[in-house]
C-alpha positions in Angstrom: -32.0 -18.0 105.2 -31.3 -15.2 103.8 -29.7 -15.1 100.1 -26.0 -14.2 99.6 -24.9 -10.7 100.5 -22.8 -9.0 98.2 -19.5 -7.4 98.4 -20.6 -4.2 96.5 -23.8 -4.2 99.8 -21.2 -4.7 102.4 -19.6 -1.4 100.9 -22.4 0.6 100.6 -23.9 -0.3 103.6 -20.1 1.2 105.2 -19.6 3.4 103.7 -21.0 6.1 105.7 -19.8 4.7 109.2 -17.5 7.3 111.2 -14.6 6.8 113.3 -15.2 7.5 117.0 -12.6 10.5 117.7 -12.0 11.6 113.7 -14.8 13.0 111.9 -13.8 11.0 109.1 -15.0 7.7 107.9 -13.1 4.5 108.0 -13.0 4.7 104.3 -11.6 7.9 104.0 -9.3 7.3 106.9 -8.1 4.1 104.7 -9.4 1.4 106.9 -11.8 -0.8 105.8 -9.8 -3.1 103.9 -10.4 -6.9 102.3 -14.5 -7.0 102.2 -15.2 -11.3 102.0 -18.6 -12.5 101.7 -19.4 -16.1 101.6 -23.3 -16.4 102.6 -24.0 -14.3 105.3 -20.3 -14.9 106.6 -18.8 -11.2 106.0 -15.3 -10.9 107.3 -14.5 -7.1 107.2 -10.1 -6.4 107.4 -9.4 -2.5 109.6 -6.7 -1.5 108.8 -5.6 0.1 112.4 -2.4 2.7 112.8 -0.7 0.2 115.7 -2.0 -2.8 116.6 -2.2 -1.9 120.7 -5.2 0.4 119.9 -7.2 0.6 123.0 -9.9 -2.3 123.2 -12.7 0.1 123.7 -11.4 1.4 120.2 -12.1 -1.3 118.5 -14.8 -2.5 120.3 -16.6 0.8 118.9 -15.5 0.6 114.9 -16.7 -3.4 115.4 -19.8 -1.9 117.0 -20.5 0.4 114.4 -19.7 -1.8 111.3 -22.1 -4.4 112.9 -24.8 -1.5 113.3 -24.5 -0.9 109.5 -25.0 -4.3 108.7 -28.0 -4.8 110.7 -30.2 -5.1 108.2 -28.7 -7.3 106.4 -28.3 -10.5 108.9 -24.6 -10.0 108.0 -22.9 -12.9 110.0 -19.7 -10.2 110.7 -16.0 -11.0 112.0 -14.1 -8.2 111.7 -10.7 -8.7 111.1 -8.1 -6.0 112.7 -4.6 -5.0 110.8 -1.7 -2.9 111.1 -1.7 -0.4 108.3 1.8 -0.3 106.4 3.6 2.4 106.6 2.2 5.0 103.8 -1.0 4.0 105.1 -0.3 5.3 108.8 1.3 8.9 107.4 -2.4 9.0 105.8 -4.3 8.5 108.9 -2.4 10.5 111.1 -2.4 13.2 108.7 -6.3 13.5 107.9 -7.0 12.7 112.3 -4.8 15.8 112.7 -7.1 17.6 109.7 -10.1 16.0 111.5 -10.2 15.6 115.1 -13.4 16.0 117.1 -12.4 16.2 120.5 -12.1 12.2 122.0 -15.0 10.1 122.8 -18.1 10.1 123.3 -18.5 9.7 127.5 -21.1 6.9 126.7 -18.9 5.2 124.0 -16.1 4.4 126.3 -16.0 1.5 128.1 -12.0 1.4 129.3 -9.5 3.6 131.4 -7.2 2.8 128.2 -6.0 6.5 126.6 -7.1 6.9 123.3 -4.6 6.1 120.4 
């Protein structure tokens, strides 16, 4: 059994996690919300511009966060929450400035178009 995981350690571990379609980190994009820890359990609220984004994108975001926390043996839960209007506006502005051209082919697991 591992020691309790500290919120600050989670924040440090996920600091460089990037978005699959935008050349920016999730933190820079304002997508990282509340982080809760309870022993080995970690819950991260990830703010998305609209709840209907493709499942493939949500899965990639979850997988990248899980990968960043792998060394902590965290029991990760990712909760997707909808951005408010201000967050959404800032997100789309950064998206336009940092668009990287879409998902890599090996990352795409769905025929849904990107958001």
